C-alpha positions as CSV (number, residue, x, y, z in Angstrom):
1,M,-46.5,56.9,-52.7
2,R,-43.2,59.1,-53.2
3,I,-41.4,58.9,-56.3
4,G,-37.3,58.8,-56.6
5,I,-34.8,59.0,-59.1
6,V,-30.9,58.0,-59.1
7,I,-28.9,60.2,-61.0
8,L,-25.5,58.4,-61.5
9,P,-22.2,60.5,-60.9
10,D,-20.9,59.5,-64.2
11,Q,-21.2,62.8,-66.2
12,R,-19.4,66.2,-65.8
13,W,-21.4,68.9,-64.2
14,S,-21.7,70.9,-67.0
15,D,-23.9,68.1,-68.4
16,A,-25.3,66.5,-65.2
17,Q,-26.7,69.7,-63.6
18,Q,-29.8,69.8,-66.4
19,R,-30.6,66.3,-64.9
20,W,-30.8,67.6,-61.4
21,R,-32.9,70.8,-62.4
22,R,-35.3,68.8,-64.4
23,A,-35.7,65.9,-61.8
24,D,-36.6,68.9,-59.4
25,A,-39.0,70.8,-61.9
26,W,-41.0,67.7,-62.7
27,G,-41.6,66.9,-59.0
28,F,-39.9,63.9,-58.1
29,D,-39.6,63.6,-54.3
30,H,-36.3,62.7,-53.9
31,A,-33.2,62.1,-55.9
32,W,-30.2,60.3,-55.2
33,T,-26.6,59.4,-56.4
34,Y,-24.3,56.4,-55.9
35,D,-21.9,56.8,-52.9
36,H,-18.6,55.0,-54.5
37,L,-15.3,55.5,-55.3
38,G,-16.2,53.4,-58.4
39,W,-18.7,51.3,-59.4
40,R,-18.7,47.9,-60.8
41,D,-17.2,48.1,-64.6
42,L,-18.5,52.0,-64.6
43,V,-14.9,51.9,-62.9
44,D,-13.1,52.7,-66.0
45,G,-15.4,55.8,-67.0
46,P,-16.0,59.1,-65.6
47,W,-17.1,58.9,-62.0
48,F,-17.5,62.1,-59.4
49,D,-17.6,62.3,-55.7
50,S,-21.1,61.5,-54.3
51,M,-21.1,64.6,-51.8
52,T,-19.7,67.3,-53.9
53,T,-22.2,66.5,-56.5
54,L,-25.0,66.4,-54.0
55,T,-23.7,69.9,-53.0
56,A,-23.9,71.4,-56.5
57,A,-27.1,69.8,-57.1
58,A,-28.3,71.7,-53.9
59,T,-27.2,74.9,-55.6
60,V,-29.5,74.2,-58.7
61,T,-32.6,73.0,-57.0
62,S,-35.1,74.2,-54.6
63,R,-37.3,71.7,-53.3
64,I,-36.4,67.9,-54.1
65,R,-34.7,66.2,-51.2
66,L,-31.1,65.0,-52.2
67,G,-29.6,61.7,-50.9
68,T,-26.5,59.0,-50.9
69,L,-27.7,55.5,-52.2
70,V,-25.8,54.4,-50.2
71,A,-22.9,55.9,-48.0
72,S,-20.8,53.1,-46.4
73,P,-18.0,52.4,-44.0
74,N,-16.0,50.9,-46.7
75,F,-14.0,54.5,-47.4
76,R,-15.7,56.5,-44.8
77,H,-15.3,57.5,-40.9
78,P,-18.2,59.0,-39.1
79,A,-15.9,61.7,-37.7
80,A,-14.8,63.0,-41.1
81,F,-18.3,62.3,-42.9
82,V,-20.1,64.4,-40.1
83,R,-18.7,67.4,-41.7
84,Q,-19.8,66.7,-45.3
85,I,-23.3,65.8,-44.0
86,T,-23.6,69.0,-42.2
87,T,-22.3,70.8,-45.0
88,V,-24.6,69.5,-47.3
89,D,-27.5,69.7,-45.1
90,D,-26.9,73.5,-44.9
91,V,-26.3,74.1,-48.5
92,S,-29.5,72.4,-49.2
93,D,-31.4,74.1,-46.5
94,G,-32.5,70.8,-44.8
95,R,-33.0,68.6,-48.0
96,L,-30.1,65.8,-47.3
97,L,-31.5,62.3,-46.9
98,L,-28.7,60.0,-45.8
99,G,-28.7,56.5,-47.3
100,L,-26.5,54.3,-45.4
101,G,-25.4,50.5,-46.0
102,A,-22.9,48.2,-44.8
103,G,-20.7,48.3,-48.0
104,G,-19.9,45.5,-50.5
105,V,-17.2,44.0,-52.0
106,G,-15.3,45.1,-55.1
107,F,-13.6,48.4,-55.9
108,D,-14.5,50.3,-52.7
109,A,-13.5,47.5,-50.3
110,M,-10.0,47.2,-51.9
111,V,-8.8,50.6,-53.1
112,L,-7.5,51.9,-50.0
113,G,-5.5,48.7,-49.8
114,G,-7.6,46.7,-47.4
115,E,-8.9,43.4,-47.4
116,E,-12.6,42.4,-48.6
117,L,-14.2,41.8,-45.1
118,P,-16.8,38.9,-45.2
119,P,-20.6,39.6,-44.6
120,R,-20.3,39.1,-40.7
121,Q,-17.6,41.5,-40.2
122,R,-19.1,44.1,-42.8
123,V,-22.3,44.1,-40.8
124,D,-20.2,44.3,-37.3
125,R,-18.4,47.5,-38.8
126,F,-21.7,48.8,-40.0
127,A,-23.4,48.6,-36.8
128,E,-20.5,50.7,-35.3
129,F,-20.2,53.0,-38.1
130,T,-24.3,53.7,-37.8
131,E,-24.0,54.3,-34.0
132,L,-21.1,56.6,-33.9
133,L,-22.4,58.7,-36.7
134,D,-25.7,59.1,-34.9
135,L,-24.0,60.0,-32.0
136,I,-21.6,62.7,-33.1
137,L,-24.4,64.0,-35.3
138,R,-26.6,64.5,-32.3
139,T,-23.8,65.5,-30.0
140,D,-21.1,68.0,-30.2
141,G,-17.8,66.9,-28.7
142,T,-17.9,63.1,-28.8
143,T,-15.3,60.6,-27.3
144,W,-16.0,57.1,-28.1
145,R,-14.2,53.8,-28.9
146,G,-15.2,50.4,-30.6
147,Q,-13.4,47.6,-32.7
148,W,-13.6,49.6,-36.0
149,F,-14.0,53.1,-35.1
150,A,-12.7,55.7,-32.5
151,A,-13.3,59.5,-32.0
152,V,-11.6,62.0,-29.8
153,D,-13.6,65.1,-29.1
154,A,-15.4,64.9,-32.7
155,R,-17.6,68.0,-33.1
156,N,-20.5,68.6,-35.1
157,N,-20.9,72.4,-34.7
158,P,-23.1,73.8,-35.9
159,G,-25.3,70.8,-35.9
160,C,-27.6,69.9,-39.1
161,V,-30.6,72.0,-40.2
162,Q,-32.7,69.2,-39.6
163,R,-33.2,68.3,-36.1
164,P,-32.0,66.4,-34.3
165,R,-29.9,65.3,-37.2
166,V,-30.5,64.3,-41.1
167,P,-32.7,61.3,-41.6
168,F,-31.0,58.1,-42.4
169,V,-32.4,55.7,-44.7
170,V,-30.5,52.5,-43.7
171,A,-30.2,49.8,-46.6
172,A,-31.1,46.3,-44.8
173,N,-31.9,42.8,-45.9
174,G,-30.7,40.8,-43.2
175,P,-31.9,40.4,-39.5
176,R,-29.1,42.4,-38.2
177,S,-29.1,45.3,-40.5
178,M,-32.8,45.3,-40.3
179,G,-32.1,45.7,-36.3
180,L,-30.2,48.7,-37.0
181,A,-32.9,50.3,-39.4
182,A,-35.5,49.7,-36.7
183,R,-33.1,51.3,-34.0
184,F,-31.8,54.4,-36.3
185,G,-33.5,54.7,-39.6
186,Q,-36.1,57.2,-40.3
187,G,-36.4,55.0,-43.8
188,W,-35.5,51.5,-44.8
189,V,-34.6,50.9,-48.3
190,T,-34.2,47.3,-49.9
191,T,-33.3,46.1,-53.1
192,G,-34.7,42.8,-52.9
193,T,-33.0,39.4,-53.6
194,V,-31.2,38.8,-56.7
195,F,-33.4,36.7,-59.1
196,D,-33.7,36.0,-62.7
197,D,-37.4,36.3,-63.1
198,L,-39.6,39.0,-61.9
199,E,-42.1,37.2,-60.0
200,S,-39.4,35.6,-57.9
201,W,-38.0,38.9,-57.1
202,W,-41.1,40.2,-56.0
203,S,-41.7,37.3,-53.6
204,S,-38.4,38.3,-52.1
205,V,-39.4,42.0,-51.6
206,A,-42.8,40.8,-49.9
207,G,-40.8,38.3,-47.4
208,L,-38.4,40.9,-46.8
209,S,-41.1,43.7,-45.9
210,A,-42.5,41.1,-43.5
211,R,-39.1,40.5,-42.0
212,M,-38.9,44.4,-41.5
213,D,-42.0,44.3,-39.7
214,A,-40.6,41.5,-37.2
215,A,-37.6,43.9,-36.7
216,L,-40.0,46.8,-35.9
217,E,-42.1,44.8,-33.6
218,A,-39.0,43.2,-31.7
219,A,-37.8,47.0,-31.4
220,G,-41.1,48.0,-29.7
221,R,-41.4,50.5,-32.9
222,D,-44.7,51.7,-34.7
223,P,-44.5,50.3,-38.5
224,A,-46.1,53.9,-39.4
225,T,-42.8,55.7,-38.1
226,L,-40.8,54.1,-41.0
227,D,-40.4,55.2,-44.4
228,R,-40.2,52.2,-46.5
229,H,-38.0,52.5,-50.0
230,L,-37.9,50.1,-52.7
231,L,-35.2,50.4,-55.4
232,L,-37.2,49.1,-58.2
233,D,-34.2,48.6,-60.5
234,A,-32.8,45.8,-58.6
235,A,-35.4,43.6,-60.1
236,P,-34.5,41.7,-63.2
237,V,-36.5,44.3,-65.4
238,F,-35.6,47.7,-65.7
239,S,-38.5,49.6,-64.2
240,L,-38.7,52.5,-67.0
241,V,-38.9,49.8,-70.0
242,N,-42.2,51.7,-70.6
243,A,-44.4,54.1,-68.7
244,D,-47.2,51.5,-67.9
245,F,-44.8,49.1,-66.4
246,F,-43.4,51.4,-64.1
247,A,-47.0,52.5,-62.8
248,E,-47.6,48.7,-62.3
249,Q,-44.4,48.3,-60.1
250,A,-45.1,51.4,-58.3
251,A,-48.7,50.0,-57.5
252,R,-47.3,46.8,-56.6
253,A,-44.8,48.3,-54.3
254,A,-47.5,50.3,-52.6
255,R,-49.7,47.2,-52.1
256,L,-46.8,45.4,-50.1
257,G,-46.5,48.7,-47.8
258,F,-43.7,50.8,-49.6
259,T,-44.2,54.4,-49.0
260,D,-41.4,55.1,-51.7
261,V,-40.0,53.9,-54.8
262,I,-36.8,54.7,-56.5
263,T,-35.6,54.9,-60.2
264,H,-32.7,55.5,-62.3
265,W,-32.2,57.9,-64.9
266,P,-31.9,55.9,-68.1
267,R,-28.4,55.4,-69.5
268,T,-27.5,54.9,-73.2
269,E,-25.9,51.5,-72.5
270,S,-24.8,49.0,-69.7
271,W,-26.2,49.3,-66.5
272,Y,-29.8,51.0,-66.6
273,A,-29.8,51.2,-70.4
274,G,-33.1,52.8,-71.4
275,D,-35.0,55.3,-73.6
276,E,-35.1,59.0,-71.8
277,A,-38.4,59.5,-73.5
278,V,-40.0,56.9,-71.5
279,L,-38.8,59.0,-68.2
280,V,-40.0,62.1,-69.7
281,D,-43.6,60.3,-70.0
282,V,-43.6,59.3,-66.5
283,A,-42.5,62.5,-65.1
284,T,-44.8,64.6,-67.0
285,R,-47.9,62.5,-67.7
286,L,-48.1,59.9,-64.5
287,L,-46.0,61.4,-61.7
288,P,-48.5,63.4,-60.4
289,E,-51.2,60.5,-60.5
290,L,-48.7,58.1,-59.0
291,Q,-48.0,60.4,-56.1
292,R,-51.7,60.9,-55.4
293,G,-52.1,57.2,-54.9
């Protein structure tokens, strides 16, 4: 089991950098940040750019993998995004993980003056976004046109440090997005389905895992070739309520076939509110044992 942590981009770098350093030193396998222009009610507070944050994090860490959770076509174009991706992959010496998703509703969907798209159209757009992003990252000088995106002689030179490109970790709960994960993803990430009670949430996670198996079978792909990430804090109980609870949730994910679980750095209030001492306990006492399985 690999263990990851999300560090929200809601602190000035003078404070935030210590979190990235500590996550690296503690031995977390990957550290992520949200890729939003603003997120829920935190849009009213400090908020910083994800790719710039990951570039800075790459300079103060040495081994931990760094990722977006998740980048979307709400405000990104593949041809421009490729330049940021190859830059972070280069600065990190090949440690970037690219979490990708269809994009939700809310601030990101409206801040550029567009309209919120219904789910079907968001997935249509995401399919084009993922296909074109994959193509440009693999091929220098891409010309391509679809309904949502176009590129004319889009360049990727010098390309990614990781070959043939950075790994995609595709967020998917529905059948079409799962098909994209099976086709393009080196990893899959899910939040489960929203429920108010923990057992119902875990039942939804089990069902989604089975549906991902079916999507891989339909694509003719060996399930062992896809890493499976579970965002534990999508559950109705924060995973770091105490160290024993976190260990139980990680073990439960492993029994369902997940290779990776992800928690959040506790905040003092609001989203992911918790006690940082619990994180320290998990990191210093339990992390090596959990990683050994």
